[in-house]
C-alpha positions as a printed Julia matrix, in Angstrom:
106×3 Matrix{Float64}:
  86.27  23.48  54.89
  87.74  24.8   51.78
  87.16  23.09  48.26
  90.89  23.39  47.75
  93.72  22.45  50.07
  95.29  25.78  49.07
  93.47  28.67  47.09
  96.09  31.15  45.89
  95.09  34.69  44.81
  97.55  37.16  43.07
  96.86  40.61  43.04
  97.1   42.01  39.58
  95.67  45.38  40.2
  97.03  48.32  38.15
  96.2   51.83  39.34
  95.2   54.43  36.69
  97.04  57.25  38.56
 100.4   55.41  38.43
 100.57  55.19  42.11
 102.12  52.05  43.73
 100.36  48.84  42.64
 101.01  45.01  42.24
 100.94  45.15  38.5
 104.07  47.16  38.52
 105.85  44.11  39.78
 104.85  41.72  36.87
 102.3   39.93  39.1
 100.56  38.43  36.12
 103.58  37.02  34.76
 104.4   35.5   38.21
 100.64  34.24  38.66
 101.02  32.5   35.12
 104.47  31.16  36.36
 102.81  29.51  39.69
  99.89  28.16  37.79
 102.11  26.33  35.13
 104.35  25.0   37.84
 101.66  23.73  40.15
 100.2   22.06  36.99
 103.7   20.35  36.13
 103.92  19.18  39.79
 100.29  17.72  39.61
  98.99  19.82  42.13
  96.18  21.35  40.17
  95.0   17.91  38.83
  94.89  16.6   42.58
  92.79  19.27  43.83
  95.63  20.7   45.99
  96.08  24.04  44.6
  93.96  26.44  42.72
  95.77  29.67  41.43
  93.53  32.83  40.69
  93.62  36.46  39.84
  92.57  38.87  42.21
  91.91  42.74  41.93
  93.28  44.98  44.56
  94.02  43.29  47.83
  94.76  46.63  49.55
  98.23  45.83  50.75
  99.92  47.78  47.95
 102.55  49.24  50.57
 104.33  45.77  50.6
 104.81  45.43  46.82
 103.44  42.52  44.89
 101.26  40.39  47.02
  99.74  36.95  47.12
  97.58  35.26  49.71
  96.85  31.72  50.17
  93.53  30.36  51.75
  92.57  28.73  53.91
  95.72  29.62  55.7
  95.3   33.15  55.43
  98.86  33.44  54.61
 100.19  36.86  52.73
 103.32  36.91  50.86
 105.35  39.27  48.92
 107.79  38.19  46.19
 110.5   39.4   43.79
 111.14  36.76  41.32
 110.47  33.21  40.23
 112.86  31.81  42.74
 110.66  33.32  45.49
 107.53  31.82  43.87
 109.35  28.34  43.58
 109.85  28.61  47.4
 106.29  29.41  48.06
 105.29  26.5   45.78
 107.72  24.01  47.29
 107.42  24.98  51.01
 103.97  26.12  51.33
 101.93  24.29  48.86
 103.96  21.05  48.63
 105.21  20.62  52.33
 102.94  22.84  54.36
 105.65  25.07  55.54
 105.19  28.93  55.69
 107.91  30.79  54.12
 108.59  33.34  56.9
 110.97  35.37  55.3
 108.48  36.39  52.39
 105.37  36.62  54.8
 103.92  40.16  54.65
 102.9   40.17  58.23
 106.31  39.38  59.3
 107.46  42.76  57.68
 104.91  45.16  59.53
């Protein structure tokens, strides 16, 4: 069993050659935002959620990516509204946000 109910990893990798990478989509800012909102909602304090930074997750073709374990759910996102939806639906309610799931876009 996972130590955290939900362990979230944001790819913030930046490619030196300028090719497609998650960092081009402000992923550090979005990670910081999710971490802040999770704290505000008491999810971090209760051990429900841990939000971390990851290097390259090798899913660059999907734009910015975040993966949530132990569910192994991969999401892409555009803005804070998408992050809020992932927090509310997946992290709080336990429902996957199908419209943002990477595997649904293959």
